[in-house]
N, C-alpha and C positions, 0 to 999 in steps of 0.2 A: 677951881672948888670941890673936896671928896667928897664923895655922897657915904652917909654913915649910915650903919645896918638900918634905920626907922625909914631914910628915902629909899631903900631899893625897892624899883616895882615889883611888885609881885610876878610869879610865873601865868602867862596865858594860861586860862583853862583849855587844855585840848578835847574838843570835840570827837567822841568816840567814830570810828569811821562805819557807816550803817552796813550792814549785811548786805551783800548780794541778793534779791529777789526772786526764789525759784525761780528757775525756765520751768516754762509749761511742758505738761509732759508729753510726749507724742501722740498726735490723733491720729487714730485709725483711717486711710484713705477711706472714699466710697468708691464703691462700683460705679459704669458708668449708668447702668438701668436704673441708678436710686437718684441719679440725677435729671429734673426735667424741667425742661423751660417752658412758664406758660405766657403764652403773645400777650401783651398788655398794649392800650393804646399809645405809653410813654406820655412824657410833659417836655413842655419847651425847653430845648436844647437836649433832651436825654432822649432820644427816637421819636419824639412826638412829630406831627406835621407830616408832610407826602410823601417824604423823601425818607422818613426815619422807620427805623425800627426796632421792637422792645419785647423783653421777656423779661419775667420774674423768674429768679433761680429757686428751684426748692429738691431738697433733701427728705425724703419718704415723709412729705406733705407739709414740712416745716421752710418758711421763708431764708434763703440766706443769703441772696442779695438781686441786683439787677445786671443784665447785660442790655447794650443797646445801640444801635447804629447810626448816625447819621453822616448824612453827606455832606462834606467841607470842602469851602476851597481855600487851601493855604499852598506858599510858597513852600519846598519848591516842588513838591507832589502837581499843584492844580488840584480840579475839583477830585474828589476820591471819597469812598468810604471808609468811616472811622469807627471801627469797633470801641469800646470802653465797657470798663468790668468791674463792679463793686461789690464785695464781699464780705459780709461782718465778720466783727473779728473773731466769733465762734467758729466759723466756718474756713476760717484760712488753714492752710497747712493739710488737707484732708485732700488734695487731686480736682480739688470743685472749679477752681478757675479752668484748670485745663482741660475738664469735660466742659465748662460751660464757653470757653475759647471753642472749640471744636465743634460743638452744636448748633450753638447762634450763626458760624461761618457758615456751615452746611444747610442752614434755615431760611437764610437771609434768601434775598432775592438778587443778592450784586456776586459776581461771577470774580472780582478781584476786590477784596478788603484789607485795609491797613490797620494797625494797633500803636498807638503811639504810647510811650509810658516814660518816665524818668529813667536814666541811665543806670542809676542806683538800684532802681527797682528790681531788685535779681528774682526774686520769686515770680512776679508776673511776667518778665522774659522769657525765664523759663518754660511759664506754662503755658506760653503761648508759644514757644517752639515745641512743645511735644505734641501742640494740639497741629502742627501741621503749616507755622506762622514762619517766614524764613528772615533772618534781620538783610533789612534793603537802607538803613540807615545812611545817608547821603553826608558827606565829610562833614558840611558846616552846618549840618543840625544838630542843634544844642541836645534834643530828645533822641530817645531810641525810637526808630521806627520799624516794625515787621510786617511783612506782606503774606497774605495768604491768596490762592489761586486754587477755584474750583477745578477741576481733575476735566479733564475734557471730553468724557462720556457724557457726564451733565445730569446723569441717572438720579435719583433719589430713593435711599433707602428706605424702609419705614421709621426705622430709628433718627433718622436725619429730618423727617417733616414735625417733627415735636418745635 
């Protein structure tokens, strides 16, 4: 049976392609002396307890995130100190993470600290690397694992006591 002009389907309305949202303007990096770590008691699973350490990250007196260290026991590394950092969205892209990684590692009581992150989290891996962490990912590990070692002299400067 042939279609008549009255039976033809109407063309589907096309939705307009949305315009891409403008990229955020490049944020100015902060200087290391603007970033302060304020020691806190932490919470369960986030630096609280006898083996944990926690700090609030502030830039010019404004809270920017948290960084904490937990002692965990996970294969294939076994028991080890694990550093985690969380930055507010508005604080990302300003080198605050890199500075906080370095200051927290130096202020910690641990001589060897690991940082675990998703392999796709390139920004966090780059920040950790610039803070002195090196890639130590075992071949069978699903996450990226980076490690930091305290220098053998064991001395801490005034900036590292923060």
